[in-house]
C-alpha positions in Angstrom: 18.0 5.5 -82.7 15.1 7.7 -83.7 12.9 8.8 -80.8 9.8 7.1 -82.2 11.6 3.8 -83.1 9.5 0.7 -82.1 6.8 2.8 -80.4 3.7 0.9 -79.6 0.1 1.9 -80.2 -0.4 2.5 -76.5 2.5 4.8 -76.4 1.2 6.8 -79.3 -2.3 7.0 -77.8 -0.9 8.3 -74.5 1.2 10.9 -76.3 -1.8 12.1 -78.4 -4.0 12.4 -75.3 -1.3 14.3 -73.4 -0.6 16.6 -76.3 -4.2 17.4 -76.9 -4.9 17.9 -73.2 -2.0 20.3 -72.9 -2.9 22.0 -76.2 -6.4 22.7 -74.9 -4.9 23.6 -71.5 -2.8 26.3 -73.3 -5.9 27.3 -75.2 -7.9 27.8 -72.0 -5.0 29.7 -70.4 -4.5 32.0 -73.4 -8.2 32.8 -74.1 -8.7 35.1 -71.1 -5.7 37.4 -71.8 -7.1 37.7 -75.4 -10.5 39.0 -74.2 -9.7 40.2 -70.6 -9.9 44.0 -71.1 -13.2 44.1 -73.1 -14.7 41.5 -70.8 -13.8 43.5 -67.7 -14.9 46.8 -69.2 -18.3 45.1 -69.7 -18.8 43.4 -66.3 -17.5 46.5 -64.4 -19.9 48.7 -66.3 -17.3 51.0 -67.8 -18.0 50.3 -71.5 -21.5 51.9 -71.4 -20.1 55.0 -69.6 -17.3 55.4 -72.3 -19.8 54.8 -75.1 -22.0 57.5 -73.7 -19.2 60.1 -74.0 -17.2 61.5 -76.9 -13.4 61.6 -76.6 -13.6 65.4 -76.8 -15.9 65.6 -73.7 -14.2 67.1 -70.6 -15.0 64.0 -68.4 -13.9 61.4 -70.9 -10.2 61.3 -69.8 -11.2 60.8 -66.1 -13.7 58.0 -66.9 -11.1 56.4 -69.2 -8.4 56.6 -66.5 -10.6 55.0 -63.9 -11.6 52.3 -66.3 -8.0 51.6 -67.1 -7.0 51.4 -63.4 -9.9 49.1 -62.4 -9.5 46.7 -65.3 -5.8 46.5 -64.7 -6.4 45.8 -61.0 -9.1 43.2 -61.7 -7.0 41.5 -64.3 -4.3 41.1 -61.7 -6.7 39.6 -59.2 -8.2 37.2 -61.7 -4.8 36.2 -62.8 -3.8 35.6 -59.2 -6.9 33.5 -58.5 -6.2 31.5 -61.6 -2.6 30.8 -60.5 -3.6 29.8 -57.0 -6.2 27.5 -58.4 -3.7 26.0 -60.8 -1.3 25.4 -57.9 -3.9 23.7 -55.8 -5.1 21.7 -58.9 -1.6 20.5 -59.7 -1.2 19.2 -56.1 -4.7 17.7 -55.9 -5.0 16.2 -59.3 -1.4 15.0 -59.1 -2.3 13.1 -55.9 -5.5 11.7 -57.7 -3.3 10.5 -60.5 -0.9 8.8 -58.1 -3.8 7.1 -56.3 -6.3 6.4 -59.0 -4.1 6.3 -62.1 -2.8 8.7 -64.7 -5.7 8.2 -67.2 -8.5 8.7 -64.7 -6.9 11.8 -63.3 -6.2 13.2 -66.8 -9.9 12.7 -67.8 -11.1 14.5 -64.7 -8.7 17.4 -65.1 -9.7 18.1 -68.7 -13.4 17.9 -67.9 -12.9 20.4 -65.0 -11.0 23.1 -67.0 -13.3 22.8 -70.0 -16.6 23.2 -68.3 -15.7 26.0 -66.0 -14.0 28.1 -68.7 -17.1 27.7 -70.8 -19.2 29.0 -67.9 -17.1 32.2 -67.8 -19.0 33.3 -70.9 -22.1 33.6 -68.6 -20.4 35.8 -65.9 -22.3 38.9 -65.0 -19.7 40.6 -62.7 -16.0 40.5 -61.9 -16.3 38.2 -58.9 -18.1 35.6 -61.0 -15.3 35.7 -63.5 -12.7 35.4 -60.7 -14.5 32.4 -59.2 -14.9 30.5 -62.4 -11.3 31.1 -63.5 -10.2 29.7 -60.2 -12.3 26.5 -60.6 -11.1 26.1 -64.2 -7.5 26.5 -63.1 -7.8 23.5 -60.8 -8.1 21.3 -63.8 -5.5 23.1 -65.8 -2.9 22.7 -63.1 -3.6 19.0 -62.8 -3.4 18.2 -66.5 0.2 19.1 -66.8 1.4 16.8 -64.1 -0.7 13.9 -65.2 0.0 14.2 -68.9 3.8 14.4 -68.3 3.8 11.5 -65.9 1.8 9.3 -68.3 4.0 10.0 -71.3 7.4 9.9 -69.6 6.5 6.6 -67.9 5.3 4.9 -71.0 8.0 6.0 -73.5 11.7 4.9 -73.3 14.4 7.2 -72.0 16.0 8.1 -75.3 12.6 9.7 -76.4 12.2 11.9 -73.4 14.0 15.1 -74.7 11.8 15.1 -77.8 8.7 14.4 -75.8 9.5 17.2 -73.4 9.8 19.6 -76.3 6.6 18.5 -77.8 4.7 18.8 -74.6 6.1 22.3 -74.0 5.2 23.3 -77.6 1.7 21.9 -77.5 0.5 24.3 -74.8 1.8 27.3 -76.7 0.1 26.1 -79.9 -3.1 26.2 -77.9 -2.2 29.7 -76.5 -1.8 30.9 -80.1 -5.0 29.3 -81.3 -6.8 31.2 -78.5 -5.8 34.5 -80.1 -6.8 33.2 -83.6 -10.2 32.3 -82.2 -10.7 35.8 -80.8 -9.6 37.2 -84.1 -11.9 34.9 -86.0 -15.0 35.9 -84.0 -14.1 39.6 -84.8 -13.9 38.7 -88.5 -17.2 36.8 -88.3 -19.1 39.9 -87.1 -19.0 39.2 -83.3 -16.8 42.0 -82.0 -15.1 41.0 -78.7 -15.7 44.5 -77.3 -19.5 44.2 -78.0 -20.3 40.9 -76.2 -18.3 38.6 -78.5 -16.0 37.7 -75.6 -18.9 35.6 -74.1 -19.1 33.5 -77.3 -15.4 33.0 -77.3 -15.3 31.8 -73.7 -18.4 29.6 -74.2 -16.6 27.9 -77.1 -14.0 26.7 -74.6 -16.3 24.0 -73.2 -15.8 21.9 -76.3 -12.5 20.3 -75.2 -14.6 18.4 -72.7 -15.2 16.0 -75.6 -11.6 14.9 -75.3 -12.5 13.0 -72.1 -14.4 10.3 -74.1 -11.2 9.6 -76.1 -9.1 9.4 -72.9 -11.6 7.2 -71.1 -12.0 4.6 -73.8 -8.7 4.5 -75.8 -5.8 5.6 -73.7 -4.0 2.8 -71.8 -2.7 3.2 -68.2 0.9 3.6 -67.3 2.4 0.2 -66.5 5.0 1.7 -64.2 2.2 3.3 -62.2 0.3 0.0 -62.0 3.4 -1.8 -60.8 4.2 0.9 -58.2 0.6 1.0 -56.9 0.5 -2.8 -56.5 3.8 -3.1 -54.7 3.5 -0.3 -52.1 1.1 1.8 -50.1 -1.0 4.5 -51.7 0.8 7.9 -51.5 -0.6 10.8 -49.5 -0.3 14.5 -50.2 2.6 15.1 -47.8 4.8 12.3 -49.1 6.8 14.7 -51.2 8.0 16.5 -48.1 9.6 13.5 -46.5 13.4 13.2 -46.1 15.1 12.2 -49.3 12.4 13.9 -51.5 11.8 17.2 -49.7 15.0 18.9 -51.0 14.0 18.1 -54.6 10.5 19.4 -54.0 11.9 22.7 -52.7 14.4 23.4 -55.4 12.0 22.3 -58.2 9.3 24.6 -56.8 11.7 27.5 -56.8 12.8 26.8 -60.4 9.2 26.7 -61.5 8.3 29.8 -59.6 10.9 31.9 -61.3 9.7 31.0 -64.8 6.1 31.4 -63.9 6.5 34.8 -62.3 8.3 35.9 -65.4 5.5 34.7 -67.6 2.5 35.8 -65.5 4.0 38.9 -64.1 5.5 40.2 -67.4 4.9 38.4 -70.6 1.1 37.8 -70.0 0.6 41.5 -69.7 1.8 42.2 -73.3 -1.8 41.8 -74.8 -3.5 44.2 -72.4 -0.5 46.5 -72.8 -0.9 46.6 -76.6 -4.7 47.0 -76.1 -4.2 50.0 -73.8 -1.9 51.7 -76.3 -3.7 50.9 -79.6 -7.3 50.3 -78.5 -7.4 47.8 -81.4 -8.4 44.2 -80.8 -6.7 43.0 -83.9 -3.3 44.3 -82.6 -4.0 42.7 -79.2 -4.6 39.4 -81.0 -1.6 39.9 -83.2 0.7 40.4 -80.2 -0.6 37.3 -78.6 -0.2 35.3 -81.8 3.4 36.5 -82.1 4.2 35.6 -78.5 2.5 32.2 -79.0 4.4 31.4 -82.2 7.7 32.2 -80.5 6.7 30.1 -77.5 5.8 27.1 -79.7 9.2 27.1 -81.3 11.3 27.8 -78.2 9.3 25.6 -75.8 10.1 22.7 -78.2 13.8 23.7 -78.2 13.8 23.9 -74.4 13.6 20.1 -74.1 16.1 19.5 -76.9 18.7 22.0 -75.5 18.1 20.6 -72.0 19.4 17.3 -73.3 22.2 18.6 -75.4 23.8 20.5 -72.5 23.6 19.8 -68.7 20.3 20.5 -67.0 21.8 23.3 -65.0 23.5 25.0 -67.9 20.3 24.9 -69.9 18.2 26.6 -67.2 21.0 29.2 -66.6 21.1 30.1 -70.3 17.4 30.6 -70.5 17.4 32.9 -67.5 20.2 35.1 -69.1 18.4 35.3 -72.5 15.0 36.1 -70.7 16.6 38.9 -68.8 18.1 40.5 -71.9 15.0 40.2 -74.1 12.5 41.4 -71.5 14.7 44.4 -70.8 14.8 45.2 -74.6 11.1 44.8 -75.1 9.8 46.7 -72.0 12.3 49.5 -71.9 12.5 50.5 -75.5 10.5 53.7 -76.4 8.0 52.1 -78.8 5.6 54.3 -80.7 2.2 52.6 -81.1 -0.4 53.3 -83.8 -4.0 52.1 -83.8 -3.9 51.7 -87.6 -0.7 49.9 -88.4 1.4 47.3 -86.7 5.0 47.9 -85.7 6.7 44.8 -87.0 9.9 45.4 -85.2 7.9 45.5 -81.9 6.0 42.3 -82.9 9.3 40.5 -83.7 10.5 41.4 -80.2 7.3 40.1 -78.8 7.8 36.8 -80.7 11.4 36.5 -79.4 10.5 37.4 -75.8 7.4 35.2 -75.7 9.6 32.4 -77.2 12.6 32.5 -74.9 10.6 32.9 -71.7 8.5 29.9 -72.8 11.6 27.6 -73.3 11.4 26.7 -69.6 8.1 24.9 -70.3 10.0 22.5 -72.6 12.7 22.0 -70.0 10.4 21.3 -67.1 8.8 18.1 -68.6 12.4 16.8 -69.0 13.7 17.7 -65.6 10.9 17.4 -63.1 10.1 13.7 -63.7 13.7 13.0 -62.9 13.4 14.3 -59.4 10.7 11.9 -58.1 10.0 8.2 -57.8 7.1 6.7 -59.7 4.7 6.4 -56.8 4.8 10.2 -56.1 5.9 11.5 -59.5 2.6 13.1 -60.5 2.2 14.7 -57.1 5.8 15.9 -56.9 6.1 17.4 -60.4 2.6 18.8 -60.2 3.5 20.5 -57.0 6.8 21.9 -58.3 5.3 23.2 -61.5 2.2 24.7 -59.9 3.2 25.9 -56.5 5.3 28.4 -58.4 2.0 29.8 -59.6 1.1 30.8 -56.0 4.2 32.9 -55.9 3.4 34.0 -59.5 0.0 35.1 -58.2 1.7 37.5 -55.8 3.8 38.6 -58.8 0.6 39.2 -60.9 -0.9 41.3 -58.1 2.4 43.1 -57.6 2.4 43.9 -61.3 -1.2 45.1 -61.2 -0.3 47.3 -58.2 2.7 48.6 -60.0 0.6 49.5 -63.0 -2.1 51.2 -61.0 -0.3 52.8 -58.1 3.4 53.3 -59.1 3.6 53.6 -62.9 0.1 55.1 -63.4 -1.0 52.8 -66.2 2.4 52.1 -67.7 2.4 48.3 -68.4 5.9 48.4 -69.8 7.6 49.7 -66.7 5.8 47.2 -64.5 6.7 44.4 -66.9 10.4 45.4 -66.9 10.5 45.5 -63.1 8.8 42.0 -62.6 11.1 40.4 -65.2 14.1 41.0 -63.0 13.0 37.8 -61.2 15.0 35.8 -63.8 18.2 37.0 -62.1 17.3 34.8 -59.1 17.3 31.8 -61.4 21.0 32.4 -62.3 21.8 31.5 -58.7 19.2 28.9 -57.6 19.9 26.5 -60.5 23.3 25.7 -59.1 21.6 24.2 -56.0 19.5 21.8 -58.1 20.7 18.2 -58.7 22.2 17.4 -62.1 20.2 14.5 -63.5 21.4 14.3 -67.1 22.1 10.7 -68.2 20.2 9.2 -65.2 17.1 7.0 -65.6 13.8 7.9 -64.1 13.8 6.9 -60.4 11.7 3.8 -59.6 
């Protein structure tokens, strides 16, 4: 039977809403790495200092080194704030979705991340950027849990592997579009390094229009309606009660490993390229390559997760991520500001791809760990609490770059990516759920 056989109009509308929400979610996540370094140079006041000096001036190297260290440090802090906000948002909006419904929660989460990302374009200092990214992240963290719960509850079991892959791929399509948008503004005569980053971030308020579609056209999950009518409304600590707590713990650890790898290593590739080439087009190209690989492999993550056991699928992704990150970050690449190294970009594509395969596997596995009445809360917590740990990883990477490796992004990325080795062990403590229906 084909995965879309006998699908109803309501099922298609729910899928479209979730895919668009997750696409724009990925777009909003990817837009800041694409413009982070130029934006931070602006709000920290370093750009004007660098422009006032020639590269041959005696003080240029010192000013540049300070700018490099401070932008790397603030990038780590803002990334950490984003990840903490996403973790809280996943828990909070997941609870809202379990109490008020998947559709209402989804609408509120999209509205939150769109408006606050758009406001980032008005930021005047680094603390404002940090605060606005934190608030935007609340909505981004909630959207994943709500969209996955809505789709998986409305569609039949045989369609779930394909749907998981589509959901994983959608975010990475958005991540790639973010880099294309930054590149487009450059081509249109609004250089990112000369204030164009503000227009790029302001553009991110447009996905708020999706809330009208969700509000008026997307039907609610019947499984949620039945569960909400037949039992008490869940609270935030329900997922820590006996019988559920062990699944919450192991799911959180599995999510944390993948997220630390992404945010502590892979997300640093664009600023790494920017620091080596000082060329925005190469920064965007690296993000596009990473995003294209992620689109393909995130889709395959759900499919492979169904073809083999859940445990073996996760184990295989950890092995491949370890190998590819080691090859990318430890190889002695030679960067040029004028020409792209296509061997390097191919490695970026493969590394960004295999480390994103987890995000096609999670929508397949996490819904299988929780009953309907706490599904959004549980899977939202598992996916996003890992971001708190990843926030520590992001700060750790920023500290490595600044204090230990003296601006060397590659060595810091190689060190942080070793986290995948933990996944090789932890996955064998996770329950095997292949072939089982979603818990009621």
